[in-house]
C-alpha positions as CSV (number, residue, x, y, z in Angstrom):
1,X,-23.1,-84.3,78.6
2,X,-19.6,-84.8,79.6
3,X,-18.1,-88.7,80.0
4,X,-15.0,-89.6,80.7
5,X,-14.0,-93.0,79.1
6,X,-11.0,-95.4,80.8
7,X,-9.6,-98.2,79.2
8,X,-6.1,-99.7,79.2
9,X,-6.5,-103.2,77.8
10,X,-7.4,-105.2,74.8
11,X,-11.1,-106.5,76.0
12,X,-11.6,-102.9,76.9
13,X,-11.0,-101.1,73.6
14,X,-13.6,-103.4,71.6
15,X,-16.5,-102.6,74.1
16,X,-15.3,-98.5,74.0
17,X,-15.9,-99.1,70.1
18,X,-20.3,-99.1,70.2
19,X,-19.9,-96.6,73.2
20,X,-17.8,-94.3,71.4
21,X,-20.0,-94.8,68.3
22,X,-23.6,-93.9,70.0
23,X,-21.9,-90.6,72.2
24,X,-21.3,-88.8,69.1
25,X,-25.0,-90.4,67.7
26,X,-26.4,-89.1,71.3
27,X,-23.7,-85.6,71.2
28,X,-22.0,-86.3,74.3
29,X,-19.0,-84.9,74.9
30,X,-16.7,-88.6,75.4
31,X,-12.8,-88.2,76.4
32,X,-11.5,-90.8,75.9
33,X,-8.2,-91.7,78.1
34,X,-5.9,-94.7,77.8
35,X,-3.9,-95.8,80.2
36,X,-1.2,-97.5,78.5
37,X,-2.4,-100.6,80.5
38,X,-1.8,-102.7,77.2
39,X,1.2,-100.5,74.8
40,X,1.6,-104.1,72.2
41,X,0.6,-101.8,69.1
42,X,-1.5,-105.3,68.1
43,X,-3.1,-105.1,71.5
44,X,-3.9,-101.8,71.6
45,X,-2.9,-98.9,68.3
46,X,-5.2,-101.9,65.8
47,X,-7.7,-101.7,67.5
48,X,-8.5,-98.4,67.3
49,X,-8.0,-98.0,63.5
50,X,-9.8,-101.9,62.9
51,X,-12.9,-100.9,64.9
52,X,-13.4,-96.8,63.9
53,X,-12.7,-95.7,67.5
54,X,-11.8,-92.1,67.7
55,X,-8.1,-91.3,69.0
56,X,-7.4,-91.8,73.1
57,X,-8.2,-88.0,74.1
58,X,-5.5,-88.8,77.0
59,X,-2.7,-91.1,76.6
60,X,-1.3,-91.8,80.4
61,X,1.8,-94.2,79.0
62,X,1.9,-96.4,82.0
63,X,3.3,-100.2,80.7
64,X,3.2,-102.7,82.8
65,X,4.3,-103.2,86.2
66,X,3.8,-105.2,89.8
67,X,-0.5,-104.9,90.4
68,X,0.4,-102.3,92.9
69,X,2.8,-100.5,91.0
70,X,0.6,-100.3,87.4
71,X,-2.3,-99.2,89.5
72,X,-0.9,-97.0,91.8
73,X,0.3,-95.1,89.0
74,X,-2.7,-95.3,86.9
75,X,-4.5,-93.9,90.3
76,X,-2.0,-91.0,90.4
77,X,-2.4,-89.9,86.8
78,X,-5.9,-90.1,87.2
79,X,-6.4,-87.6,89.3
80,X,-5.3,-84.7,87.4
81,X,-7.4,-85.7,84.3
82,X,-10.5,-86.9,86.5
83,X,-9.6,-83.0,88.1
84,X,-9.4,-81.0,84.4
85,X,-12.2,-82.3,82.9
86,X,-14.8,-81.8,85.4
87,X,-17.1,-84.9,83.7
88,X,-20.8,-86.0,84.6
89,X,-19.6,-89.7,84.1
90,X,-16.7,-91.5,85.0
91,X,-17.5,-94.5,82.8
92,X,-15.0,-97.8,83.5
93,X,-14.8,-101.5,82.0
94,X,-14.4,-105.0,82.7
95,X,-12.4,-106.1,85.5
96,X,-8.6,-104.8,84.9
97,X,-6.2,-102.7,86.9
98,X,-6.6,-100.0,84.5
99,X,-10.3,-100.3,86.3
100,X,-10.4,-99.9,89.7
101,X,-7.7,-97.4,89.9
102,X,-10.2,-95.1,87.4
103,X,-12.5,-96.2,90.0
104,X,-11.0,-95.3,92.8
105,X,-9.8,-92.3,91.3
106,X,-13.5,-91.1,90.4
107,X,-14.8,-91.6,94.1
108,X,-12.0,-90.4,95.7
109,X,-13.0,-86.8,94.0
110,X,-16.6,-87.0,93.8
111,X,-17.2,-88.1,90.1
112,X,-20.5,-89.8,89.3
113,X,-19.2,-93.4,88.1
114,X,-20.8,-95.8,86.4
115,X,-19.6,-99.4,85.9
116,X,-19.7,-101.5,82.5
117,X,-19.8,-105.3,82.3
118,X,-20.6,-104.8,85.8
119,X,-22.0,-108.0,88.5
120,X,-19.9,-110.8,86.2
121,X,-18.6,-113.6,89.2
122,X,-16.2,-116.2,89.1
123,X,-16.0,-116.7,92.8
124,X,-12.4,-117.4,92.7
125,X,-10.8,-114.8,95.1
126,X,-7.1,-116.2,93.7
127,X,-8.3,-113.7,90.3
128,X,-7.2,-110.4,90.9
129,X,-9.8,-109.7,88.1
130,X,-12.3,-110.8,90.9
131,X,-11.0,-108.3,93.3
132,X,-10.9,-105.6,90.8
133,X,-14.7,-106.0,89.7
134,X,-15.7,-106.2,93.1
135,X,-14.5,-103.2,94.4
136,X,-14.9,-101.4,91.2
137,X,-19.0,-102.7,91.4
138,X,-19.0,-101.5,95.1
139,X,-17.7,-98.4,94.3
140,X,-19.8,-97.2,91.6
141,X,-22.8,-95.7,91.5
142,X,-24.4,-97.6,88.6
143,X,-23.8,-100.5,87.3
144,X,-24.4,-101.6,83.9
145,X,-24.8,-105.2,83.8
146,X,-24.8,-107.2,80.4
147,X,-26.5,-109.8,81.8
148,X,-29.7,-110.8,84.5
149,X,-27.2,-113.2,86.0
150,X,-24.8,-110.6,86.5
151,X,-28.2,-108.5,87.7
152,X,-28.8,-111.5,90.7
153,X,-24.8,-111.3,91.6
154,X,-26.0,-107.7,92.4
155,X,-28.5,-107.9,93.7
156,X,-27.3,-111.0,96.3
157,X,-24.7,-108.1,97.6
158,X,-27.2,-105.8,98.0
159,X,-26.8,-103.9,95.2
160,X,-29.9,-104.1,93.6
161,X,-30.8,-100.5,93.4
162,X,-27.5,-99.5,91.3
163,X,-27.8,-102.2,88.9
164,X,-29.2,-101.6,84.8
165,X,-29.6,-104.8,82.8
166,X,-28.3,-103.0,79.7
167,X,-27.0,-105.9,77.2
168,X,-23.7,-106.8,76.3
169,X,-22.0,-104.3,74.6
170,X,-19.5,-107.0,73.2
171,X,-22.5,-108.3,71.2
172,X,-22.7,-105.2,69.8
173,X,-19.6,-104.4,68.0
174,X,-19.1,-108.3,67.2
175,X,-22.4,-108.9,65.7
176,X,-21.6,-106.1,63.0
177,X,-18.1,-107.6,62.5
178,X,-19.0,-110.8,61.9
179,X,-21.3,-109.5,59.1
180,X,-18.5,-107.6,57.8
181,X,-16.2,-110.8,57.5
182,X,-19.2,-113.1,56.3
183,X,-18.0,-114.9,53.3
184,X,-14.3,-113.8,53.4
185,X,-11.5,-116.0,53.7
186,X,-8.9,-115.8,57.1
187,X,-6.1,-114.1,56.5
188,X,-4.7,-116.8,59.3
189,X,-5.7,-119.6,57.3
190,X,-4.5,-118.6,54.3
191,X,-1.0,-117.5,56.2
192,X,-0.3,-120.9,58.2
193,X,-2.0,-123.2,55.4
194,X,-5.0,-124.4,57.4
195,X,-7.3,-126.1,56.8
196,X,-11.1,-124.7,57.7
197,X,-12.8,-126.4,60.2
198,X,-9.7,-128.1,60.6
199,X,-7.7,-126.3,63.4
200,X,-8.0,-125.0,66.6
201,X,-7.4,-121.1,68.1
202,X,-5.8,-120.7,71.0
203,X,-5.1,-118.2,74.0
204,X,-4.0,-118.4,77.1
205,X,-2.8,-115.2,79.1
206,X,-4.4,-115.3,82.9
207,X,-1.6,-115.2,85.3
208,X,-2.8,-118.6,87.2
209,X,-1.7,-120.3,83.7
210,X,1.2,-118.9,83.1
211,X,2.9,-117.7,86.3
212,X,3.8,-120.7,87.2
213,X,6.1,-122.9,84.8
214,X,5.2,-126.1,85.7
215,X,1.3,-124.7,84.9
216,X,2.6,-122.9,81.9
217,X,4.6,-126.0,80.7
218,X,1.4,-128.6,81.5
219,X,-0.8,-126.3,79.8
220,X,1.3,-126.1,76.0
221,X,2.0,-129.8,76.1
222,X,-1.9,-130.1,76.9
223,X,-2.2,-128.1,73.3
224,X,0.7,-129.9,71.9
225,X,-0.7,-133.1,72.6
226,X,-3.9,-132.1,70.1
227,X,-5.0,-133.8,66.7
228,X,-5.3,-131.1,64.6
229,X,-2.7,-127.6,65.1
230,X,-3.9,-124.9,67.2
231,X,-2.6,-121.9,66.5
232,X,-2.0,-119.8,70.0
233,X,-2.7,-116.1,69.9
234,X,0.7,-115.4,71.8
235,X,0.5,-111.7,74.2
236,X,3.7,-110.5,74.4
237,X,4.2,-111.1,78.3
238,X,3.3,-114.9,77.8
239,X,6.5,-115.0,75.5
240,X,8.0,-113.9,77.7
241,X,7.3,-116.1,80.6
242,X,7.6,-119.2,78.0
243,X,10.8,-117.8,77.2
244,X,12.4,-117.3,80.9
245,X,11.2,-120.9,81.2
246,X,12.5,-122.9,78.3
247,X,9.1,-123.6,77.1
248,X,8.1,-123.5,73.3
249,X,5.6,-122.5,72.4
250,X,6.2,-124.0,68.9
251,X,5.7,-127.9,68.8
252,X,3.7,-130.7,68.5
253,X,0.4,-129.1,66.9
254,X,0.9,-126.0,68.5
255,X,1.8,-123.1,66.9
256,X,3.0,-120.1,68.1
257,X,2.1,-116.2,66.3
258,X,1.5,-112.9,67.7
259,X,-1.4,-111.7,68.2
260,X,-4.2,-110.5,65.1
261,X,-6.6,-107.7,64.9
262,X,-10.1,-107.9,65.9
263,X,-11.7,-108.7,62.6
264,X,-9.3,-111.1,61.8
265,X,-9.2,-112.4,65.0
266,X,-13.4,-113.4,64.5
267,X,-12.4,-114.6,60.6
268,X,-9.5,-117.2,62.4
269,X,-12.7,-118.3,64.9
270,X,-15.2,-118.4,62.7
271,X,-13.4,-120.8,60.1
272,X,-11.4,-123.2,63.3
273,X,-12.7,-126.0,64.8
274,X,-13.2,-124.6,68.2
275,X,-11.3,-122.2,70.1
276,X,-9.1,-123.2,73.7
277,X,-8.2,-119.9,76.0
278,X,-8.9,-118.4,79.4
279,X,-10.1,-115.3,78.5
280,X,-13.5,-114.1,79.4
281,X,-14.2,-112.4,75.8
282,X,-13.1,-114.9,74.0
283,X,-15.2,-117.7,75.4
284,X,-18.5,-115.3,74.6
285,X,-16.9,-114.1,71.4
286,X,-16.9,-117.9,70.2
287,X,-20.6,-118.5,71.8
288,X,-22.2,-115.6,69.4
289,X,-20.2,-117.0,66.6
290,X,-21.7,-120.6,67.4
291,X,-17.8,-122.2,67.9
292,X,-17.3,-124.6,70.4
293,X,-15.0,-123.2,73.0
294,X,-13.2,-125.0,75.9
295,X,-12.1,-122.6,78.4
296,X,-8.4,-123.8,80.8
297,X,-9.6,-122.5,83.9
298,X,-11.5,-124.0,86.9
299,X,-14.5,-121.6,86.8
300,X,-16.0,-119.0,84.1
301,X,-17.8,-115.8,84.6
302,X,-19.6,-116.4,81.3
303,X,-22.3,-119.2,83.0
304,X,-24.4,-119.4,80.1
305,X,-21.8,-120.7,77.8
306,X,-21.7,-123.9,79.9
307,X,-25.1,-124.1,80.5
308,X,-26.0,-124.1,76.5
309,X,-23.3,-126.9,75.9
310,X,-20.9,-124.4,73.4
311,X,-18.0,-124.2,76.3
312,X,-16.9,-127.1,78.8
313,X,-14.3,-126.4,81.4
314,X,-10.8,-128.0,81.3
315,X,-8.0,-127.6,83.8
316,X,-5.3,-130.8,82.7
317,X,-3.9,-131.7,78.9
318,X,-5.7,-134.9,79.6
319,X,-9.6,-132.7,80.1
320,X,-8.4,-129.8,77.4
321,X,-8.1,-133.1,74.5
322,X,-11.6,-134.5,76.2
323,X,-13.0,-130.9,75.7
324,X,-12.1,-129.9,73.0
325,X,-12.8,-132.8,71.2
326,X,-16.0,-133.5,72.3
327,X,-19.1,-133.8,69.9
328,X,-20.5,-130.5,68.0
329,X,-23.0,-128.6,70.6
330,X,-26.4,-128.7,70.2
331,X,-27.6,-125.5,68.5
332,X,-29.2,-122.7,70.1
333,X,-31.0,-119.4,69.0
334,X,-30.5,-118.1,72.9
335,X,-29.8,-114.7,73.2
336,X,-28.3,-114.3,76.8
337,X,-26.1,-111.4,76.3
338,X,-28.5,-109.7,74.3
339,X,-29.9,-107.6,70.8
340,X,-26.6,-105.5,69.5
341,X,-28.1,-102.4,71.3
342,X,-26.4,-102.5,74.2
343,X,-24.5,-98.8,73.8
344,X,-27.2,-97.2,73.4
345,X,-29.1,-97.9,75.9
346,X,-25.6,-97.4,77.8
347,X,-25.6,-94.0,77.1
348,X,-29.4,-93.3,76.6
349,X,-28.9,-94.0,80.8
350,X,-26.1,-92.2,81.7
351,X,-27.6,-88.6,79.6
352,X,-30.8,-89.3,81.1
353,X,-29.6,-89.9,85.2
């Protein structure tokens, strides 16, 4: 049994970690292909080190570019990789350009395709991620859904017979890291002399929030106006966009900071008052750590976090302020994202089919 995993961005490396461990336990020949979509070391290399992931067998080194240029370059390079390795399954993760490029290459070459984190929907056709996930779902041979809500979306699109609910692999790795960092101080708190429970962790990276300078300025001003320090873990692309438009990422309550290694990120979140983000992964991570989240978007794929009261959508500076300072949510023991064993179920399904 040979499985090729294709990854290229920070959330995919997190999802890859438990899959790589489960594949090794099952004796699966697991080939890791890194497209190079995220090439900054803090968004790429450090995840392999911190999460104990084997180094990629193939690194395409594609780098940045427009959606068409980046996806096209990946597609061209992946054809040769798949032909050389002849996998039983190509496994793709999430909703990035790496995901859809690998999906297109696999199905055109008649290799079986499995989509991990299938069925998520924002129903916002302006999001490039929405196109990537819908196209990949409809191309895939098996849809590995993280939740019953996601499985319901796939059923509504006529894909129920290809769907298997395995749980959420990000939950697998988060629960392990959470236990490892329990009781340990956050390096970010020490570095910035922050008061535990007295600051926010923020990430903003989606195109709808960063590409329009007026929109980016509105979000930055909203964060800078909060009553407590806001540490903005800024992706290099966001730093470049802000510099291009003369937007200061360290002003008022806002403190610009480089991205953190994954364990450091979770430690910073655990010690924080709340999370403010447009990241799908961080919304869910905040919920799993039981830290209130404010999502700077008009919708979310992780509707369970909203329904359980741990996440609120906010778009304007005023909405961000109201949401971030809201009363603490009601405690819950709900586990909509599984029990931490999704990777084992994923590998078991692929090896038995």
